[in-house]
N, C-alpha and C positions, 0 to 999 in steps of 0.2 A: 757490551764490552766496557769495562771500567775505564780503560784508557780514553775511549771516545767520549765518555761522559765528562771526564776531567778536562779534556781538551775543549769541549764546548762550554763548560761552566766557567773556566778560567780564560777562555778566548785565546788559547795558545796553540800553535801547531805542534804536532808530535810526529817524529819521523821514526818509522820502524824498518829495520832491515830483516831480511828473511834468507835462510839458507836455501840452496837449490840443489837439485840432483839431476842426472841424466836418466831418463826413462830408457831402460835397456831394450824395450820392444819397439819404441818409435824413434829413439835417438834424440828426442827433444828435451830441452832443459825445462824443468818444472819446479815450482815452489813447494817446499815441504808442507806448509800450512796453507795451501792454495785456496781452499774453500773459505776458511776463516778470513784470510786477507782480502779476498775478493768481496766477501759479504760485508765486512766491517770497515773497509777503507773507503775514504771519499776520493782518493787519488792513488792510482797505481802506476808506477814507473818502472820500466825494466831497462837496465844498462847492458848493452851488448858490445863485445869487442870481437869482431870478425876481421875482415880485411880493412874495414873502417869502423870507427866507434859510432854507436848511435844510441840515442835515448828514445825509448818507445813509451808513449803514454798509452796505457791500456784502459784506464778508467779515469774520468767519465767520458772521454772522447778519444777515439783512436787517432794517433798522429805519431810520425817518426821524424826525429831531428838528428842530423849528423853533427858530430862535434869533434874538435881536436883539442888536445892539451898542449898549450904553448907556455912559454916562460911567464907570460902575463896572466895566465889562467885558462879558462875555457872559451873557445870561439866556435861559432856555428859554422859548419861546413855543409856542402850540398851533397845529397845522396843521389847516386845514379840509379835509375830504374824504378 
């Protein structure tokens, strides 16, 4: 992928956003270009807003962090369960 080569050669991070859709068979949210993003990205993060907001690291290590948006910015919150 050209973007990855540019990022590595210039030593700069690049952030890509992706559209999502709901799979009508499973009801799960999926990325449109999921295979390309999973293969070409060094870090994949999913932002979820259910009853609580959470940031899910999908790659390179699985981890979930709850967060809240407050007047001073983002603060970590604890996830139950």
